[in-house]
C-alpha positions in Angstrom: -9.3 -6.3 -23.4 -6.3 -8.7 -23.0 -6.0 -10.7 -19.8 -2.4 -11.0 -18.4 -1.6 -13.1 -15.4 1.0 -11.6 -13.1 2.4 -14.6 -11.2 4.5 -12.6 -8.7 1.4 -10.6 -7.4 0.0 -13.2 -5.0 -3.2 -11.8 -3.6 -2.9 -13.9 -0.5 0.1 -11.8 0.7 -0.4 -8.2 1.8 2.4 -6.9 -0.4 1.2 -8.8 -3.4 -2.3 -7.5 -3.0 -1.3 -3.9 -2.4 1.1 -4.0 -5.4 -1.8 -5.3 -7.6 -3.9 -2.4 -6.5 -1.1 0.1 -7.1 -0.6 -1.3 -10.6 -4.3 -0.7 -11.4 -4.2 2.8 -10.0 -1.1 3.8 -11.9 -2.3 2.6 -15.2 -5.8 4.0 -14.8 -5.1 7.3 -13.0 -1.6 8.2 -14.1 -1.7 6.9 -17.7 -5.4 6.9 -18.5 -5.2 3.3 -19.7 -8.5 1.4 -19.5 -7.6 -1.4 -17.0 -9.4 -3.8 -14.8 -8.3 -6.2 -12.1 -9.3 -9.6 -10.9 -7.7 -12.6 -9.2 -7.4 -16.2 -10.2 -9.7 -18.5 -8.4 -7.0 -21.3 -8.4 -3.7 -19.5 -7.7 -4.9 -16.2 -6.2 -2.6 -14.3 -8.5 -3.5 -10.9 -10.0 -5.1 -10.8 -13.5 -4.8 -7.5 -15.3 -7.3 -6.8 -18.1 -6.1 -4.0 -20.4 -4.8 -3.3 -23.9 -1.3 -4.3 -22.7 -0.3 -7.7 -24.0 2.4 -8.9 -21.7 4.2 -8.3 -18.4 7.0 -6.6 -20.4 4.6 -4.1 -21.9 3.1 -3.4 -18.5 6.5 -2.9 -17.0 7.5 -0.5 -19.8 4.5 1.7 -19.0 5.5 1.7 -15.4 9.0 2.6 -16.3 7.7 5.6 -18.2 5.8 6.8 -15.1 8.9 6.3 -12.9 11.1 8.2 -15.4 8.7 11.1 -15.5 9.1 11.8 -11.7 12.0 14.2 -11.7 14.0 14.7 -8.4 13.3 16.0 -5.9 9.7 15.1 -6.6 8.6 11.6 -5.4 5.0 11.2 -6.7 3.7 11.1 -10.2 2.0 14.3 -11.3 3.0 16.1 -8.1 5.7 18.7 -8.1 8.6 18.8 -5.7 7.8 19.7 -2.1 5.2 17.0 -1.2 5.6 15.3 1.0 7.8 18.0 2.6 11.4 17.4 3.5 11.5 19.7 6.6 9.1 20.7 9.2 7.8 19.7 12.6 9.5 16.8 14.4 10.6 13.7 12.6 7.8 13.7 10.0 7.0 17.2 8.6 3.6 16.0 7.5 2.5 15.2 11.1 0.8 18.5 11.8 -0.6 19.4 15.2 -4.4 19.1 15.1 -4.9 22.8 15.8 -2.8 23.7 12.7 -4.0 20.9 10.5 -6.8 22.8 8.6 -4.6 25.8 7.9 -1.7 23.6 6.6 -4.2 21.7 4.4 -5.6 24.9 2.9 -2.1 26.1 2.2 -1.3 22.8 0.5 -4.3 23.2 -1.7 -2.8 26.4 -3.1 0.8 25.1 -3.6 0.1 21.4 -4.5 -3.5 21.0 -5.5 -3.2 17.4 -6.8 -1.4 16.3 -3.7 -4.0 18.0 -1.5 -6.8 16.2 -3.4 -5.3 12.8 -4.0 -2.5 12.1 -1.5 -3.0 14.1 1.7 -6.4 12.4 2.5 -4.8 8.9 2.5 -1.7 9.8 4.5 -2.9 11.8 7.5 -6.1 13.1 9.1 -7.1 15.5 11.9 -10.0 13.2 12.7 -7.7 11.2 14.9 -4.5 12.1 16.8 -1.4 10.4 18.0 0.1 10.5 21.5 1.6 13.9 20.7 -1.6 15.5 19.6 -0.7 15.4 15.9 -2.8 14.3 13.0 -2.8 10.5 12.8 -1.2 8.7 9.9 -2.4 5.8 7.8 -1.9 2.3 9.3 -0.2 1.4 6.0 2.7 3.6 7.2 4.9 2.2 10.0 7.9 4.5 10.1 11.1 3.3 11.9 14.1 5.3 12.8 14.5 8.2 10.2 11.6 7.0 8.0 8.7 9.3 7.5 5.9 10.0 5.0 8.4 11.3 2.4 10.8 8.4 2.6 7.9 6.0 2.4 7.7 7.1 -1.3 11.2 8.3 -1.9 13.2 5.1 -1.1 11.1 2.7 -3.3 11.1 5.3 -6.1 14.9 5.7 -6.0 15.3 2.0 -6.1 13.2 1.5 -9.3 14.6 4.6 -10.9 18.1 3.2 -10.4 17.1 -0.2 -11.8 13.8 -0.1 -13.8 14.2 -3.9 -14.2 12.7 -4.1 -10.7 9.4 -3.2 -12.2 9.2 -6.4 -14.3 10.5 -8.4 -11.4 7.5 -7.1 -9.4 5.1 -8.7 -11.9 6.7 -12.0 -12.7 9.3 -13.1 -10.1 10.4 -11.2 -7.0 14.1 -10.7 -6.3 15.0 -9.4 -2.9 17.5 -6.6 -2.5 19.6 -6.6 0.7 19.3 -3.4 2.8 15.9 -2.5 1.3 13.2 -2.3 4.1 10.2 -2.7 1.8 8.6 0.0 4.0 7.7 -2.9 6.3 4.7 -3.9 4.1 6.1 -7.5 3.8 7.1 -9.7 6.7 9.5 -11.7 4.5 11.8 -8.6 4.5 13.1 -9.9 7.9 15.7 -12.5 7.2 17.0 -15.1 9.7 20.5 -16.5 9.7 19.2 -19.4 7.6 17.9 -17.0 4.9 21.2 -15.0 4.7 23.9 -16.3 2.5 26.5 -15.4 5.1 24.5 -16.6 8.1 23.9 -13.1 9.5 20.9 -12.2 11.6 18.8 -9.1 11.6 19.3 -8.4 7.9 16.5 -7.0 5.8 15.8 -7.7 2.1 12.8 -6.3 0.3 11.3 -6.2 -3.2 11.7 -2.6 -4.6 9.3 -2.9 -7.6 6.4 -4.4 -5.6 7.0 -2.0 -2.8 6.8 1.0 -5.1 3.6 -0.3 -6.6 2.1 -0.8 -3.2 2.9 2.8 -2.2 1.0 3.9 -5.3 -2.2 2.1 -4.0 -2.7 4.5 -1.0 -5.2 6.8 -2.7 -7.6 3.9 -2.7 -7.8 3.8 1.1 -10.1 6.3 2.8 -8.7 7.7 6.0 -10.9 9.0 8.8 -11.3 8.8 12.6 -13.6 8.9 15.5 -11.8 11.9 17.2 -9.1 9.8 18.7 -8.5 6.6 16.8 -7.8 6.5 13.1 -10.0 4.5 10.7 -8.9 3.4 7.3 -10.3 1.3 4.4 -9.5 -2.4 5.0 -8.5 -1.9 8.6 -10.6 -3.0 11.6 -10.2 -2.7 15.3 -10.5 -6.2 16.8 -9.8 -7.0 20.4 -7.6 -3.9 20.8 -5.7 -4.8 17.7 -5.7 -3.3 14.2 -6.3 -6.0 11.6 -6.2 -5.5 7.8 -8.8 -7.6 6.0 -9.0 -7.7 2.2 -11.0 -9.6 -0.4 -10.0 -11.3 -3.7 -12.6 -11.2 -6.5 -13.5 -12.9 -9.7 -15.1 -10.1 -11.8 -12.8 -7.8 -13.7 -13.3 -4.5 -11.9 -12.1 -1.0 -12.9 -10.6 1.4 -10.4 -13.9 2.8 -9.1 -15.4 -0.7 -8.8 -12.4 -1.8 -6.8 -12.7 1.2 -4.5 -16.4 0.4 -3.8 -15.7 -3.2 -3.2 -12.9 -2.4 -0.7 -15.3 -0.1 1.2 -18.2 -2.6 1.1 -19.4 -3.7 4.6 -19.3 -7.3 3.5 -15.6 -7.4 4.3 -16.1 -6.4 7.9 -15.5 -9.1 10.5 -18.6 -10.3 12.4 -16.7 -11.2 15.6 -13.3 -10.9 17.3 -12.0 -14.3 16.0 -12.0 -12.6 13.4 -14.6 -14.2 11.3 -15.9 -13.0 7.9 -19.2 -14.0 6.3 -18.9 -15.9 3.0 -22.7 -15.4 2.5 -22.3 -11.7 2.2 -19.5 -12.1 -0.4 -21.4 -14.2 -3.0 -23.3 -11.4 -4.7 -20.1 -9.4 -5.0 -18.0 -12.0 -6.8 -15.6 -12.3 -3.9 -13.8 -15.7 -3.9 -11.7 -15.4 -0.7 -10.5 -13.0 2.0 -7.2 -12.7 3.8 -5.8 -10.8 6.8 -2.7 -9.2 8.2 -1.5 -7.3 11.2 1.5 -5.4 12.4 4.0 -7.7 14.1 6.4 -5.9 16.4 10.1 -6.7 16.2 11.9 -7.4 19.5 14.1 -4.4 20.4 12.4 -2.1 18.0 9.9 0.6 18.9 7.9 1.1 15.7 4.5 -0.5 14.9 6.0 -3.5 13.2 6.0 -5.5 10.0 2.8 -6.2 8.1 2.4 -10.0 8.6 -0.4 -12.4 7.4 -2.8 -13.5 10.1 -5.5 -16.2 10.0 -9.2 -15.4 9.4 -12.2 -17.6 10.1 -15.1 -17.9 7.6 -18.7 -18.7 8.1 
């Protein structure tokens, strides 16, 4: 295998880490390319181990995947109709708990791959929201007219319109004004100092990295305790939901990554939150980082995914 460093995929940032996972999943699961992922111990950037020889070759494969998704479909290998465009309330995938099982069974008949791969990472009837609907993944924070379909549709449309965004995602990010980044990246919020015209409240996201991050969702197991949702990497700490993820030195394939992400060694040992470095060592973990949703004044959604500090012991 050839090792290619991807300087734009910084594992210390939630979007960079999620995009690296999405890249691995797309190559391995959508293109059947033998690929492994690790992170640099010095720069924390993603290292892809595969037959692909350069970021340009990697981006070309991603462009093929994107081109193969024909509108109105929004997911690779999944025909049009999932996530649905019309239904109950603002998000047609937010089924009432009492209807959830019947809707899921119907989806198995019409969209079997979506039912197997995507539904379990998007919503669950093992937890409910304030309206009694199946809870959604904490990786989704819909604002305004956003929903589970637009979470995939908007990044996809951006990279289909400009496939060059895929190479940018790997080597050097370029922000696009008006692109929300699905609020997986706190840098999407621009101050007057960031804006070329001194405007406030502007948003500018990274389409290629965001699309890759959305492709990582099947790696995150979604469950619940009857009322509160539980998700791989997310922990309830002092009444707050915190995302904690590891970076690792060994080159891991998709299943190896999945198992590491679910390993209890990444769980915090107190509410600081603190993670134990002793538990990491046998796993090849070199560091861990955290993020939480930061609410925006005047906005009602869950907020932007923002790095937060962790303690180690």
